[in-house]
N, C-alpha and C positions, 0 to 999 in steps of 0.2 A: 504494500500500500504506500502511496506516495506521501511525502510530507504535507503537500497541500490538502490531501484528503484527510490526513490525520488532524491537521489544524482545524479543518472545517467541522470534523466530528466533535472535537473538543469544544469548539465554540457552540455547536448545537446543544451539547450536553449542558453547558453552563447557562445558556440562554433559554433552554427549553425548546430549541429547534425552531423557533418562530422566525420566519423571514417574511419579507414583503409579499403579500398575496397568499400566505400559507392558509390552508383550509383545514388542516388537522387540528385537533384539540391539543391543549398544552400537555395534558397527561400522556397522550399517545405519542406526541413528539419526543417527550422526555424518555419514554420507554424505548423508542427506536434509537435515540441518541445513546442511551445507556448500553443497549445491546451492541451498537457499533463500536463504542469506546471499549467495551469489554473485549471485543474481538481484536481491536488494535493492541490493547495491552497484552493479550495472549500472544499475538504475533510477535510483539517486541520481546516478550520473555523468551521466545523460541529463537530469536536472532543469535547467530553464532559467529565465531571468528575462525576463519580458515587460514592457516599459517603456511605460506610458501617458503620452502627451505627446510621445513620440518615434516609437515604432513603431505605436502604436495611438491612436486619437482618443478612445475611450471605455473606461471600466473594464469595462463589460459585455461589450464585444467581446473584451478581453483575457481575461476570465474564461471566455468561451466557448471560446477557443482553448487555454487552459491545460489541462494534464493533472495527475494526482496528483503532488504533490511540487514543482510549479512555484512560483515567486514572481512575483506581479504587483506591479510597482513603479509607484507613481503619483506623477508629478512635481507640483510646486506648481501651483495653479490652482483654479478653482471648477467642480465637476461636479454638474450637476442630473440625477442618476441614482438610480434605485432598484435595489439590488443583491440578488441571491440567490446565495449561495455553496453549491454542491452538490458541490464537490470539496475534497480536503484540500490546500489551498494556503496560501501566506503572502501576505497583502494588506498591503503596507507603503507608507506615505506618506513622500515626501521633500519637505521644505519645507512641511510641514503643509497638504496639500491639503484643500479644503473639499468635503464632500458635503452637498447641500441639496436638499430637495423641499418641496412645498407642505404635505403632510400624509401620514399613514400611516406605515408602517415604512420606514426608510431602508435598513437592511441586514437580511437574513434569512439565517441560517446553518443548513443542514441536514446538513452533513458533519462528521465528527469531525476533531480535530487541526488545526483552522483557527487561524491567527494573524492578528490585526488590530491594527495599530499605526501611530501617526503621523498620525492624521486629526483634522479638526474636523468634527463632525456637528451640523447645525442645520437650521432650517426657514425657508422664505421667507415663511411666514405665521404669525400667532399664533392662527389659528382651527383649533386642533387637536382631534382626537377624544379622548374620555376614555381610550382605550387605545392611542393612537399610540405606537409604540416606535421610538426611534432605532436600537437594535440588538436583534434578537430571535434568541436561540439556541434552536432548536427541539428537541423531544424526540429523544433519541438522538444528538445532536451532542456527543459526549464529548470532553473534553480541549481545549476551545476556550480560547485565550488572548487576552485583550483588554488591551492595555497602551499607555501613553503617548499617549492620545487625549484630545480635549476634546469634551464634549457641551454645547452652549450653547443655552439657551432650549428645552428639550425637555419633553415630557410625561413619558414613561417614558424613562430613559436606557438602561439595559441590563436586559433581561428574559431570564432563563434558565429553561427549563422541562424538568424530568424528564430530567436527564442526569447525568454523573459528571465530576468533575475540572475544572469551569469555574474559570479563573483570571482575576481582574480586578485589574489592578495599575497603580498610578500614573496613574490617569485623573482628570480634572477634570470634574465633572458639575454643571450648574446648571439648575434648573427654571425655571418661569415665575413670576417674582417678583410679577407683578401679580395673580395668582390667590390666593384664600384657600387656606390649607393643605389643607383637605378636598377641594378641586377640582383639586389638582395630582396628578401621578403620582409614583411612587417613583423615586429616582435609580437604585438597584439593586434589582431585584425577582427573588428566587430562589424557585422552587416545585419541590419534589421533587428538588433538586440535592444529590447526595451528594459529600462530600469537596471542597467548594468552598474556594477561597482568595481572600479579598478583602483586598488589601494596599496600603497607602499611597495611598489615594484621597482626593480633596478634594471633598466633596459639600455642596451648599447649595440652599436654596429648593425643597425637595421636600415631598411629603406625608410619606413616611418616607425617611430617607436610605438605609438598608439595611433591606429587609423580607425576612425568610426564613421560609418555611413548609415543614415536613416536610423540612428539610435537615440531615442528620446528619453528624457528624464534620467540621464546617466550621472554618476558621481565618480569623478576622477580626482583622487586626492593623494598627496604625499609621495608621488612617484619621482624618481630621478632618471632622466633620460638624456643620453648624450651620443655624440659621434654617429649621427644618422642624418638623413635628408631633412625630414620634418620630425621634430621630437613628438609633438602632438599635432594631429591633422584630422579635422572634422569636416564632414560634408552633410548638410541637412540634418543637423543634430540640435533639436530644440530643447529648451529648459534644462540644459546640462549644467553641472556645477564642476568647475575646474579650479580646485583650490589647493594651495600649498605645494605645488609641484616645482621641481627644479629642472630646467632645461639648459644645456650648455654644450658648446663645441659641436654644434650641428650646423647644417645649412640655415635652417629656420628653427627658432625655438618653438613657438606655438602658432599654428595656422588655423584660425577659427573661421570657417567659411560657410555661407548660406545658412546662418544660424539665428534663431530668434529666442529672446528671453533667457539668455544664458548668464551665468555668473562666472567671472574670471577673476579670482581674488587671491591675494597673498602668494602669487607665484614669483619665482626668481628665474630670470632668463639672462644669461650672460655669455659673452664670448662666442656668439653665433655669427657665422660668416655673413649672413644677409640680415634677416629680420629677427628682432627679439620676440615681439608678439604682433601678429599680422591678422587683420580683420578684413574679410571680403563679404559684403552683403550681410553684415551682422546688424541686427535690428533689436532695439529695446533691451540691450544687455547691460549688465553691471560689471564694469571693469575697474577694479579697486584694489589698492594696497599692494600693487605689484612692484617689483624691483627689476629694472631693465638696464643692464650695464654692459658697455663694451661691445655692442653689436654694430653692424653697418647702419641699420635703421632700428631705432628703439621701438616706437609704436607706429604701425602703418595702417591707415584706414582707406578702404576703397569701397565706394557705394554703400557706406554704412551710416545709418541714420538713427536718431533718437536713442543713442546710447548715453549712459552715465559714466564718464571717465574721470575718476577723482582719486586723490591720495596716492598717486603712483610716483615713484622715484625713477627718473629717466636721466641717466648720467653716462658721460664718456662715450657716447655713440657718435657716429659721423653725422647722422640726422636724428634729432630727438624725436620729433613726431612729424610724419608725412601724411597729409590728408588731401585726398583728391577723388576724382571720379564721382562727384555728387555726394560726398560725405559732408552733409550739412545737418544742422539742427541737433548736434550732439552737445551735451552739457559737459564741458571740460573745465574742471575747477579743482583747486586744492592740490595740484600736482607740483612737483619740484623738478625743474629742468636745470641740470648743472653740467657745464663743460662739454656740451655737445657742440661739435664743430659747426653745425647748422642746427639751431634750435627748432625752427619750424620751416617746413616746406608745405605750401598751401595753394591749392588750385580749386577755385569754385566760382560760381556765377555771382555770388554776393559775399560781402564781408561777414565774418562770424565773430561772435562775442564770447571769449573764453576768459572769464573773470577769476580773480583770486588765486593765481598761480605764482610760483617763484621762477624767475628767469635769471640765470647767472650773468647774462650779457645785457641786462637792463642798465642803461646809463643815465636814468633819471635820478631824482632826489626826493627826500621826504622832509620838507620844511615844517610840517605839522607834527612830526614825531609820533605818528599813529601806526607806523609799521607798513603803511601803504604808500606806494610811489605817487607823487603829485601829478605826474603825467602818465597817460596810458602807455602800455607796451604794445608795439605794433610789429607785425611781421611784414615781409614783402616791401620793406622800405628801401630807399637808395642805399642806406648803410648796410642793410642785409645783403643786397646784391654785391656791394663791394666786398663784404666778408666771404660770400659764397665763392666769388671769383678769385679773391686774393686772401686766403686764410691767414697768412702771416700778418695781415692788417689788424689782427686781434690785439697786437701789442699796443695799438693806438686807442683801445677802448675808452680810456679816461682822458684822451687828448682833447684840447679845445677844438681842433679841426673837426673831429667826428661829432662832437657835441654841437658845434655850430651848424654843420650840415644837417644834423637831425632836427634842430630847432627850425632852420630855414625851410626844411621840407614840410614841417607842420604848419608853418605860416603861409607858404606858397607851394601847395602840393602840386607837383608836376608828374608824379608817377601814379596815375589813377588806375589802380588795379584792386580787385577785392583782396582783403587782407584779414588776418586774425588780429583782434583788438582785445587786450586785457585792460579794462578800465581801473582795476584795483590790483596792480602788480605788487606782490609781497617784496619787502626789502630784505628779508632774511629767509633762508630755506625753511620750508614747512617741516621737512624730515630732519629732526635734530640729530639723528644718528647717521647722517650721510657720510661723514668722515670715517666712521667705523666700517660702514659697508664698502666704501671705496678701498679701505685697507684690506678687507676680507676678500674682495673681488677686484684685484688690481688689473683689470682688463681694459685695454684700449682697442678700439676697432682696428681691424686690418682691412685696407682697401681690397675688395674682392671683385675683380673684373675678369674672372677666368672664363671658361668656355660657356658658362651658363649665363646667357644674356637674358633669357626669359625663364621664369620658374613655371612649372606646370600649374594650371588653374589660375594664373595671374594675368588678368587683362592688362595689356600694355607692357608687360614685362616687369621685372623685379626692381629696376633701378630708374 
């Protein structure tokens, strides 16, 4: 009996089995629920543990003998077996047993409620097919839990397809380092999975660390992802929560695409070759408390509207924030922009108001001593264009010549283009711990103009 049925029976027993539209009497419902619960308890009492390495020579033999609710315990050793789990069982490794095959899928799961933990999955050959999966959770296998495993030198680590409630927790997944990024598989690949939980995993050397497509109401928390193409890559993933992840040394840190009502909060993205956190057609999302350091572009917005972007620290990037392609009507406030070579690149049909941010290149003053600059901060000014074209001119930030040019432009504007205007620029950084974070992540962007002129799924290219 599946966990879902057990849970429903227990609820019926506690509540009298009354649901909306129920026609049976309270006493009859309780009797039915009691009998069902008694059957469940009897079944649970009969659940047994089958030990591979003691009672059984192979895992496949133990799985064949197991019934619903049993535990198959695998003792330490190396097992060259390909497994198919068709019953709701617990498959647990003791002493980190190794499952290894030449190629293909190592474990396929077709039953709901399966638990897999404590194994190392790897291959005896490096000649793997483009879609070989170490663990494949098939359609309808709901509520599968995968935790405390190692996936070493795999093409695809975990692939879950059209199910609900997949939970992937505290696993280490490493792809094939010797392959170019485009020819690797994804460490975690989810398609059509609802209410997935991806928690505290360590992922590296993949094509995408976590790739999610049509996966709504997901929770992606506390993962560390590195040395991949996109550390996190979402396509049509609504109401997802992406919190407390660390992405570094990849091409792109987080790529949130075609997504509504998501939460991107408390992530750290540093040392990525192109973008720290990238948004394409992200709508009505909360982007908050992220630290973005030492990427080519810190925050990138394309055709993204009505988002709330606040309390982020964006530091030591070539471009702090790049907004274009119709990215208007976003609320951008309370952010700290420090030492980005270009603080803002902005292309839109009309000017945007981003109030209450700190800009380290603001050259105004505060005569009223209220912590707010007396003049607005504006992007796309003549001074900006000089600094974009001649970065070494930064040494003249405080010079009378740049201040004079800035004041003259405000009095006699001759560069009439839409721009970002911050009417309340902060005089001191909002993030008081910015020096500590700069010391912890001493990354400066590296100019990346390699062979990749356009990134996949990116209108107009990445630069």
